[in-house]
SELO-384669 format. One record per residue (C-alpha): residue number from 1; residue in three letters; chain; x, y, z. Coordinates in Angstrom, 1 decimal. Layout:
! residues N
+------+-------+-------+--------+--------+--------+
! pavo ! pavex ! tordo !      x !      y !      z !
+------+-------+-------+--------+--------+--------+
!  NUM !   Ala !     A !      X !      Y !      Z !
...
+------+-------+-------+--------+--------+--------+
***
This chain:
! residues 98
+------+-------+-------+--------+--------+--------+
! pavo ! pavex ! tordo !      x !      y !      z !
+------+-------+-------+--------+--------+--------+
!    1 !   Met !     A !   96.2 !   67.4 !  -78.2 !
!    2 !   Ser !     A !   94.8 !   64.6 !  -80.4 !
!    3 !   His !     A !   95.3 !   60.9 !  -80.1 !
!    4 !   Phe !     A !   95.3 !   58.4 !  -83.0 !
!    5 !   Phe !     A !   94.2 !   54.9 !  -82.3 !
!    6 !   Ser !     A !   94.7 !   52.3 !  -85.0 !
!    7 !   Gly !     A !   92.1 !   49.6 !  -85.6 !
!    8 !   Arg !     A !   88.4 !   49.7 !  -84.7 !
!    9 !   Pro !     A !   87.1 !   51.3 !  -81.5 !
!   10 !   Thr !     A !   86.2 !   48.7 !  -78.8 !
!   11 !   Pro !     A !   82.6 !   48.9 !  -77.6 !
!   12 !   Leu !     A !   82.3 !   49.9 !  -73.9 !
!   13 !   Gly !     A !   80.3 !   46.7 !  -73.2 !
!   14 !   Glu !     A !   83.2 !   44.6 !  -74.4 !
!   15 !   Val !     A !   85.7 !   46.5 !  -72.3 !
!   16 !   Leu !     A !   83.5 !   46.3 !  -69.2 !
!   17 !   Glu !     A !   82.9 !   42.6 !  -69.7 !
!   18 !   Glu !     A !   86.6 !   41.9 !  -70.1 !
!   19 !   Tyr !     A !   87.4 !   43.9 !  -66.9 !
!   20 !   Leu !     A !   84.8 !   42.0 !  -64.9 !
!   21 !   Lys !     A !   86.2 !   38.7 !  -66.1 !
!   22 !   Lys !     A !   89.7 !   39.6 !  -65.1 !
!   23 !   Lys !     A !   88.5 !   40.7 !  -61.6 !
!   24 !   Gly !     A !   86.4 !   37.6 !  -61.2 !
!   25 !   Phe !     A !   83.1 !   39.4 !  -60.8 !
!   26 !   Leu !     A !   81.4 !   38.3 !  -64.1 !
!   27 !   Pro !     A !   80.0 !   35.0 !  -62.8 !
!   28 !   His !     A !   78.5 !   36.6 !  -59.8 !
!   29 !   Leu !     A !   76.9 !   39.4 !  -61.8 !
!   30 !   Gln !     A !   75.5 !   36.9 !  -64.4 !
!   31 !   Ala !     A !   74.0 !   34.8 !  -61.5 !
!   32 !   Tyr !     A !   72.5 !   37.9 !  -59.9 !
!   33 !   Phe !     A !   71.0 !   38.9 !  -63.3 !
!   34 !   Cys !     A !   69.5 !   35.5 !  -63.8 !
!   35 !   Leu !     A !   67.9 !   35.4 !  -60.3 !
!   36 !   His !     A !   66.2 !   38.7 !  -60.9 !
!   37 !   Arg !     A !   64.9 !   37.6 !  -64.4 !
!   38 !   Phe !     A !   63.6 !   34.2 !  -63.2 !
!   39 !   Gly !     A !   59.9 !   35.3 !  -63.0 !
!   40 !   Glu !     A !   60.1 !   36.9 !  -66.4 !
!   41 !   Trp !     A !   61.6 !   33.7 !  -67.9 !
!   42 !   Phe !     A !   59.3 !   31.3 !  -66.0 !
!   43 !   Pro !     A !   56.0 !   33.2 !  -65.4 !
!   44 !   Glu !     A !   54.1 !   30.0 !  -64.9 !
!   45 !   Leu !     A !   56.3 !   29.2 !  -61.9 !
!   46 !   Ser !     A !   56.6 !   32.7 !  -60.4 !
!   47 !   Pro !     A !   53.4 !   32.7 !  -58.3 !
!   48 !   Phe !     A !   54.7 !   29.8 !  -56.1 !
!   49 !   Cys !     A !   58.5 !   29.5 !  -56.9 !
!   50 !   His !     A !   61.4 !   31.9 !  -56.8 !
!   51 !   Pro !     A !   65.1 !   31.6 !  -56.6 !
!   52 !   Val !     A !   66.7 !   32.3 !  -53.2 !
!   53 !   Lys !     A !   70.4 !   32.2 !  -54.2 !
!   54 !   Phe !     A !   73.0 !   30.8 !  -56.4 !
!   55 !   Gln !     A !   76.1 !   29.7 !  -54.7 !
!   56 !   Lys !     A !   79.0 !   27.4 !  -55.8 !
!   57 !   Gly !     A !   77.1 !   26.0 !  -58.7 !
!   58 !   Val !     A !   74.0 !   25.3 !  -56.7 !
!   59 !   Leu !     A !   70.7 !   27.1 !  -57.5 !
!   60 !   Tyr !     A !   68.3 !   27.3 !  -54.5 !
!   61 !   Leu !     A !   64.6 !   27.5 !  -55.3 !
!   62 !   Lys !     A !   61.9 !   28.2 !  -52.7 !
!   63 !   Val !     A !   58.5 !   26.7 !  -53.4 !
!   64 !   Ser !     A !   55.6 !   28.0 !  -51.3 !
!   65 !   Asp !     A !   53.2 !   25.2 !  -52.2 !
!   66 !   Pro !     A !   54.3 !   21.6 !  -51.5 !
!   67 !   Leu !     A !   51.9 !   20.4 !  -54.1 !
!   68 !   Arg !     A !   53.8 !   22.3 !  -56.8 !
!   69 !   Val !     A !   57.2 !   20.8 !  -56.2 !
!   70 !   Leu !     A !   56.6 !   18.2 !  -58.9 !
!   71 !   Glu !     A !   55.8 !   20.9 !  -61.4 !
!   72 !   Val !     A !   59.0 !   22.7 !  -60.5 !
!   73 !   Lys !     A !   61.0 !   19.5 !  -60.9 !
!   74 !   Gln !     A !   59.6 !   19.0 !  -64.4 !
!   75 !   Lys !     A !   60.9 !   22.4 !  -65.4 !
!   76 !   Leu !     A !   64.4 !   22.0 !  -64.0 !
!   77 !   Arg !     A !   65.9 !   21.1 !  -67.4 !
!   78 !   Ser !     A !   64.4 !   24.3 !  -68.9 !
!   79 !   Ile !     A !   65.7 !   26.3 !  -66.0 !
!   80 !   Glu !     A !   69.2 !   24.9 !  -66.3 !
!   81 !   Glu !     A !   69.2 !   25.4 !  -70.0 !
!   82 !   Arg !     A !   68.1 !   29.0 !  -69.7 !
!   83 !   Leu !     A !   70.8 !   29.8 !  -67.1 !
!   84 !   Gln !     A !   73.4 !   28.1 !  -69.2 !
!   85 !   Lys !     A !   72.4 !   30.3 !  -72.1 !
!   86 !   Glu !     A !   73.0 !   33.3 !  -69.9 !
!   87 !   Gly !     A !   76.5 !   32.0 !  -68.9 !
!   88 !   Val !     A !   75.6 !   30.5 !  -65.5 !
!   89 !   Thr !     A !   76.4 !   26.8 !  -65.1 !
!   90 !   Val !     A !   74.1 !   25.0 !  -62.7 !
!   91 !   Glu !     A !   75.6 !   21.9 !  -61.2 !
!   92 !   Lys !     A !   72.7 !   21.2 !  -58.9 !
!   93 !   Val !     A !   69.3 !   22.5 !  -57.9 !
!   94 !   Lys !     A !   68.0 !   22.4 !  -54.4 !
!   95 !   Ile !     A !   64.3 !   22.9 !  -53.8 !
!   96 !   Gln !     A !   63.1 !   24.2 !  -50.4 !
!   97 !   Cys !     A !   59.5 !   24.0 !  -49.5 !
!   98 !   Thr !     A !   58.0 !   26.5 !  -47.1 !
+------+-------+-------+--------+--------+--------+
***
């Protein structure tokens, strides 16, 4: 038995992305992806700063050295822009010092 589909075939990635959007999972997966790529995107911050979570538009960053908080704050615009590029809208960033 053979099937004939008119038009162009839809790439699997597009089908999967559309499914995830419909189910409401896409924003969570995008945020998860971004959290795990943070050190790659911001290697100058990764020795002392890492994301803890992203929840309800708020990005939580943990900074291990209190003297480096200013350095992280200076990079917030770049961090927000990078996440926006990846489809994650950051409404607020909270920095936690340990």
